[in-house]
C-alpha positions in Angstrom: 174.0 26.2 -25.3 171.1 24.7 -23.3 171.9 24.8 -19.6 168.5 23.8 -18.2 169.9 20.4 -17.1 171.6 22.3 -14.2 168.1 23.0 -12.7 167.9 19.4 -11.4 170.9 20.2 -9.1 169.4 23.5 -7.9 168.8 23.2 -4.2 167.2 26.6 -3.6 164.2 28.4 -5.2 165.5 31.9 -4.8 168.7 33.9 -4.2 167.3 35.1 -0.8 167.0 31.5 0.4 170.6 30.8 -0.7 171.8 33.9 1.1 170.1 32.9 4.3 171.7 29.5 4.3 175.2 30.8 3.5 174.9 33.6 6.0 173.8 31.2 8.7 176.9 29.0 7.9 179.1 32.0 8.1 177.6 33.2 11.3 178.4 29.9 13.0 181.8 29.0 11.3 183.4 32.1 9.9 186.0 32.3 12.7 187.3 28.8 11.8 187.8 29.6 8.1 191.0 31.1 6.6 191.0 34.3 4.6 191.7 32.3 1.4 188.7 30.1 2.1 186.5 33.1 2.7 187.7 34.7 -0.6 186.9 31.5 -2.5 183.5 31.2 -0.8 182.6 34.8 -1.7 183.6 34.2 -5.3 181.6 31.0 -5.8 178.6 32.5 -3.8 178.5 35.4 -6.3 178.5 32.9 -9.2 175.6 30.8 -7.8 172.8 33.2 -8.6 171.5 32.4 -12.1 170.6 29.0 -10.8 170.4 29.6 -7.0 172.8 27.3 -5.2 174.7 26.1 -8.3 178.0 27.6 -9.5 180.2 26.2 -12.3 183.3 28.3 -12.6 186.5 26.6 -13.6 189.3 26.3 -11.1 191.4 28.8 -13.2 188.6 31.3 -13.1 188.4 31.1 -9.3 192.2 31.5 -9.1 192.1 34.6 -11.3 189.0 36.1 -9.6 190.3 35.7 -6.0 194.0 36.3 -6.8 194.9 33.3 -4.7 197.1 30.4 -5.7 195.7 27.3 -7.2 196.7 25.2 -4.2 194.8 27.7 -1.9 191.7 27.4 -4.1 191.9 23.6 -4.0 192.4 23.6 -0.2 189.5 26.1 0.3 187.1 24.0 -1.8 188.1 20.9 0.1 187.5 22.7 3.4 184.1 23.9 2.3 183.2 20.3 1.2 184.3 19.0 4.6 182.4 21.7 6.5 179.2 20.6 4.7 178.5 23.9 2.8 179.2 22.7 -0.7 179.3 19.6 -2.8 181.3 19.1 -6.0 179.8 17.1 -8.8 181.9 16.1 -11.8 180.4 16.5 -15.2 181.1 15.0 -18.6 181.3 16.8 -22.0 179.2 15.4 -24.9 182.4 13.7 -26.2 182.8 11.8 -23.0 185.7 13.7 -21.6 185.7 15.3 -18.1 183.9 18.6 -18.0 184.0 21.3 -15.3 182.8 20.6 -11.8 179.4 21.9 -10.6 179.7 23.4 -7.1 176.4 22.9 -5.3 175.6 24.8 -2.1 174.0 22.4 0.3 171.0 23.5 2.4 172.0 23.9 6.1 169.9 21.9 8.5 169.9 24.5 11.3 169.5 27.9 9.7 170.0 30.6 12.3 170.4 34.3 11.7 170.6 36.7 14.7 167.9 39.4 14.8 168.3 42.9 15.9 167.0 42.9 19.5 167.9 46.5 20.2 165.1 48.2 22.2 163.3 50.9 20.2 163.9 53.6 22.8 167.7 53.2 22.6 167.7 54.0 18.9 166.6 57.6 19.5 169.4 60.0 20.0 169.4 61.4 23.6 170.7 64.8 22.5 168.7 67.5 20.9 169.9 68.9 17.6 171.6 72.2 18.2 171.6 75.0 15.7 174.8 76.8 15.2 174.6 80.4 14.3 177.5 81.5 12.1 178.2 85.1 12.2 180.3 86.7 9.6 181.5 90.2 9.8 181.3 92.4 6.8 184.2 94.7 6.7 183.7 97.4 4.1 
């Protein structure tokens, strides 16, 4: 099956770029998301790597993979669409019937990831390593 048509929906050039955008989203909005929404997000994020930013699992696959109810999955996807992280695109099969949805991760406009600003001198341990001498007595 030729899946190259999915490339036209691919918003990112690499997995690293996708990860930066999703991590930035999570850094800013994770506290507002439910556990079920986070589970669904992790699942579709893991399935959006062959074509970075495009996932196409069926709803039943997400339900099975996250062990969440179908209504929780539907609610989580709706929440992620409203938050501006994903977009759902309906597809059609060659016979004209409805196919599965494509889930497209949208590029975030303000990508921000915190950096580690810990001063170098605080990373060293202030204690010297101590050697412990273990003495065993040999009773013969």
